[in-house]
N, C-alpha and C positions, 0 to 999 in steps of 0.2 A: 845328607839323606836325600833321597832322591824324589822328583816332582811326587809319584806315587804313594811314597810314605808319607809325604807329608801331606797328602789329600786324605788317606787313610785316618791320620792322626786327627786331622781336625774333625773328620766325618764322627770319630769316637768323641773327641769333646762336644760335639754339635748334641749325639745322641745321649751322653751323659747328662748335659744339662738339661735336656727334656725329660729324663729318665727320673732326675731328683727334682725338677720343679711340678712334675704332674699333670704337664700340659697333653699327653696322649693316654687315653683310656682305653681306645677301641683296641683289641684283640683277636677279634673273630676272623679278623681279615689283615691280607698282606702275607708279609715274610714271620714264617713263626721264628726266625733265629731272632730278628729286630723284636719280636713280642716278647720272646725269653729274656731278651735284655732288658727292656725296657722296664719289665717287671723284676728281675732277678737285681740290677742294680741299687735299688733303693730299697730293697729285703736284706740284700746282704750287709749293705752300710745298716741297716737297722739292727740286724743281729750283730754286726760287727761291735757295734755301740754297747750292746748285752754284754759281750765277751770282753770288752777291754774294761767297762766296768768291774766284771767277776774278777779279772787279773789285778787291779788296782785295789780294790776292795780286801783280796786274801793279803796283798803286799803289807798295805796298812795293818790290817790284823796280825799278820806275822811280826809284828814289830813287838805288838803286846804280849803272848807268851804261846809256847806249843798247844795248850789247853784252850787257848782263845780259836785257833786253826782247827782244833779238833772238834768244838762246839759247834762250828760253822759247818762242819762235813756230817755231824748228827743231826742238826736240825734241818739241814738243806735236804737230806736224803728223805725225814717226813715231809717236808714240805712240799716234796716233789707230789706227794698225793695231791696236796692243793693245787699244783701245776696241772695233775691229771684231770681234774675235774673243769679247772681254765680252759686248757688246751680241748678237752672234750666238745664242751661246749662252743671253742674256737673255731672247731672243725667243722660242726654242725651250721655256724653263722656263715663261715664264709661259703660252703658248699652251697646252702640255700641261697643266701646273697647274691653270690656268684651265677646261679642258676637262674636266676630271678633277672638278673642284670642282662643275662645271655638272650632272655626272653622278650627283652626291651619292658618288663615289667617294674619299674622304679617303686612304684605303689608299694609291690607285693614284699620288695626288698627293705623300703623302709619300713613295714609293718613287721617283718623278720628280726631287724634291729633292736627293735625296740621290746620286744618280747626277751632277746637274748640277753640284753641287759638287765632286765627284771630278774630273771632267773639268776645272773651272775651274782646280784647285790644280795639276793635270798641268798644263796650258797654260803656268800664268803661270812656274811652275820654272825649266822653257826658255827662255821668252824671258826672263825675268830674269837668266840666267847670259850670257845674248848681250850684254845691254845693259851689262852692268859691265865686260864684255870690251873690248869693241868702241865703246866711249862716243863717243873721238876720230875715229874713222873714221865713225862715224854722223853726226856734225856738219860732217865735212868733205865727206862725198857729198852733204849738204843745201846746199852751198856758203859753208859758214861759214869767213871769215877766220881766220887762224892766230891771233890774237888774242883772237877770238872764242871760239875752239877753247879754249884755254890758259885763259881766266876762267871759262868755261861748263861744262866737259865734266863736272864733279863733279857737276851739276843732273841732266845727262843718267844720268850712271852711277847715283845716287840714284832716281831717277824710274822709270826704266825697270827698274832692280834689285829696287825694290820692289815690281814692278807686281802682285804678287798681292793687296796690298790694293785697290786699285781694280778688279780683275776680282772680287774676293769682294763686295765692296760692292755693285756694280752685279748681280751674280748673286743674291744672298743676297734683294736689295730686288725684283728681277724675280720672285724665287717668293712672296713677300708680296704682291706686287702682283697676281697670278696669282690668287692664295688670297682676295683681295677685301681683303686686310689693308694697306690704302693707307698708314694712319698710323703703321703701324710702320716703312715705308720712310722715311716721312717724318722720325720721330724718329731714326731709325738715322744720316741726312742731317745733321740739326741738331747731334748728337752730333760728329761728324766735321768738319762745317766750322765748329762752334764754337770747338773746339779749335785747328783750322788756323790759324783768323783770330787767335787770342789767341798761339800759338807760332810764327807767320809773323814778325815782328819781332823775338822773343828770339833766333831762330836766324839772321836774315840779319844783323841788326849788331850780336848780342852782348846778353847780360843775366845779370848776375852770374858765375857758374863757366861757361856758357856763351857758347865763345867766337865771335868775328864768323864767320860763313860765307861772307856774301855770297849770290850768286844760289843756291848749293847748299842753304843752309839753307832756302830755301823747299820743296824738294824733303825734304829731312829734316820738317819740320814737316807737309809733305802726308802723309809716310808715316806717323807718329806720330797724326795725326788719324783717317787711314782706317782706321788697324790696330785703333785702340779702337773704332771704329764695329763692325768685323768681330767683336770679342770681342764688345760688345754684340747682335748679331743671333746670334749663334751661340749666345748664352744664353739668347735669347727663342726660338729655333727647339727648345731641349732644356728649358728649364724656365718657358717662357714662357706667353703666353695666346692664341696667334695660332691660326688654323684648324690649323695642320698642326704636330705636335709628334712630336720626333726621339727615339729612346732608342739606347744602345749596339747593341741588336741589329739595328738599323735599319743599322748601317755596313757594308754588305757589297758586293759589285759583282753589279750584274743587269744582265747583257749583253743582254738583249732591250731594256730600257728603254733604256740608254745606248746602244744602235744607233739607236733612233726618235729619241732626243734630238738625235743627231749628224745625222740624214739631215734632221730640221727645221730642225736650225740652221746648214748648210751653204748654202740658200740665204741664210739673215741674215748671216752672216759674208761670203761673197761679193757681197751686197747692200752691205754697209757697206765691205769691201776697194775695191769701185768707187769707193764716194764718199769715201773717204778717201784712197787713192791719188791720187784724183783732185786731192786738196788738197794733197796732196806736191807734185805738179807744179805746181801755181797756185802754191805756197811758193816753188818753185826757179825760178819765171820772176820772181816779185817780186823775189828776192835781184839780181836783175841788177841793179835799180835802188837798189840802197845800203841801207846800216842805218836810215836814217832812215826812207824810205818803208817799208821792211821794217819798222818798230818801229811808224810809225802803224795800218799795215794789221793787225798784231798786237793792237794796244789796240783797234781798231774791231772786232776778233773777238771780242774777249773783251766790248766793251760789248753787242754784238749776242747772245750767250750770256746776258745781262740778262733780253734778252726772249724770246729763244728757248727757253731752259730751262721757264719757267711753261707757253710751248704746248706744248713737247714733255710737259709736264705733263698738259695736255689731251686731248695724242694718245695718251699709255700709257691715261689713263682707256676711250677709244674700243676699246683692244685686250683691254683684260680684259673689257667689255662684250659684245664679240665671242665672246669666248672662252667666257665663261659660258653666255651663250645659244645659242651652237650648242649647247652641252653638254647646254641645258636642252631642244632641240629647237624652237627659236624663231627660226628665221634671220631672220623678218621684224623682229622686234623687234631684233635686232641690227642690221640695216639703218637702221632709223630712230635708232637711238642715234650712228651713225655721220654721218650730216647733220645732225642736231643740234649733235654735237659740233664737227664743221665750222664751222658759222653762228655758233656763240657763238666759235671760235677767228679767226675772222676777223674780226671786232668788234673784238676784241683786239689783234689785229696791226694794224688798221687806225688804232687810236687811235695806236701805238708807232710806225708808219711815219711819220706827223704830226711827232711829239715828234721824231724823227732828223732829219728834213727841215729842219725850221726851228732846231734848237740842236744839230747837228752839231759845230761848231767849238768849241763853248762845254763840250761833254760830253769832247770830245778832249783840251782842255787842263787838263781838271781831272787828267789824268794826266801829261801832257808839255807841255811850253810853246815846246819846239824849233818854231820856224816850218813846218819841210817835214816834222817829224812829223805836227802838227796839220792840216796841207794835206792828206797824204796820209790820214789817218784818217779826216776828215773827209768827204772826197768817196769814199772807200768806202761810210760809213755812209747816206749821201744816195742813193747809185745803188742798193744793194743793197735801203734800205728801199721801192724802188719796186715791188719784187716782193714784199712782205710779204702781202698779202691771200691770192695765188696760193700762195705758200710753207704759210699757214695750213691750207689745202684739201689741200694735198701731205702734210703731217705727218701729219694725219688720216687719211688714205685709205691711207698707207704701214703704218701702226699697225693700222690695220684690218685689212688683208691680211694682217699679222704675226701677230696676234690670232687670226685664224682657223687660221693654221699653214700659210699659204699663202705661203711665203716666196719662191717662184719669180717672182710675178709683179712684187713690187718689184724685182728684181734684174735683171730686162730692163728695167725704164722705167729704172732708175740708168744700165745699162749704156749705154741709148739717150742720155739727157739728159747724162750727165757724160761717157764716152771718147768715143762719137760726136761729141757736140756743142759741149759746154762746153770741154774741153783744146783741139780745133783751133779754135775762135773765140777762145780766152784767145791761143793761140800765135799765131796770124794777126795779130790785133787788136794786140795789145801789141810783138812783135817786129817783123812782116812793115810791118804797117801805118805803125808807129811811134807808136801811140795811148800807148805807156807802160802805166802801173799801171791808168790806165782803163779800157785793152780786157780788163785782165782783172777788173774790177768788174763790167761790162757783159755778159761772161761768165756769170760766177756768177748775175746776176739772171735772164737771158737762161733758162737752162738751169733753174733752180728753176721759172719758168714753164712751161718746157716739161713738166718733171716732173709738175706739179699736174694740167694738163690731160690729159695719158696718163692718171695715175692714177684720175682720175674717169671717163674712158670706160671705162677697164679695170673698175673699181669696179661700174659701173651693169651690166655684163655677169652678173656675180652666180656666176662660176664657183667664186669663193669658198667658198661657201656649204657646197658639195659635196665641201671637204676633211679627212681623217680624220686625226687624230694620235691 
């Protein structure tokens, strides 16, 4: 290895350590490439931990039964509606906190953080009660067969009933990211998912005094892991080393700030409700083709999250860079940051797509060896991977709009791409033309390509630079 390569490697290791330790939080000056690296590394590791847990979780549950895997697919397609609310509010929190930090208004960032957490608690309590009471009905509406409902409703009860853990985990991490403390968000998910991986087999299969719970045990382990991480986050907010530090006197309602957060988050909530509700309809179409095909699809989606989560990490870095640089009155630097992040994301997703195209069957067979499950899952991976490079740019552009507080533009793009294009195409190709599950997979890929093209066109117009939050 040459001296130049040795020095480059040492420099990479030094920057990597600075990034995960959170020692650098100034992103409105200096090298854009370095800023992207410093924000992306902890965000990628954060999302990678989430995707590793998703894979480990589905691997354990696959040992229970095909119905158990299908239960997770049906439940998660519904709980994505909860994620939509959490992510929509998180977008607002990131945009407002990043803008205030860019303006050097730390007090304003602290006030926004408190109001966002209060809104999150209120929303999640209402949803939790609904999930506990109507778990069986939810699975029935999603097309679950009676034996699946009886085996899996406990999972649905615990996962939706305990949604406050995931809402607050998303939301407080969004506050940390907006403040530039991406490393704290990373360590929160390391704690959450590390605990989940340890506790999952204990509650699913039983361990010592813990009884065997089956698929319900996966939800119990998830809530314990995420709940512990939320306590860690709150400890950092009140006693830690982040830019935003809260005290008891800050725990008051500020209707003006709360209303502003709601206003910004409505676009984000609508944006993700459009995307996630279309995902529910796709899952409903997939349920027409039997539990094996549905299980293959569920496993494939979990595998894809392994690559999409790190990609979302880079996209989240773009959101923080846009918010802080707009706050610092540097819109051109914000724009350059987005295009560079998109290019790096595209390279990453291009490599992943090649892996999926070549090794799809092998990857799915790691989780389930049933021929129908492997065939369906592999086909899903291969078809969707075709559009991965477009997806890379689409994610970055979408998060850039959200980081600017312009949540309306991605809402319009999602509406066109998912409701007016993806769903009709999936229904017609899968059920009318008789393509079966292949029709759904083709519709997903085509819609993501359309979304990326529309996002890039709108981004170039530059109206996002004028949004005030």
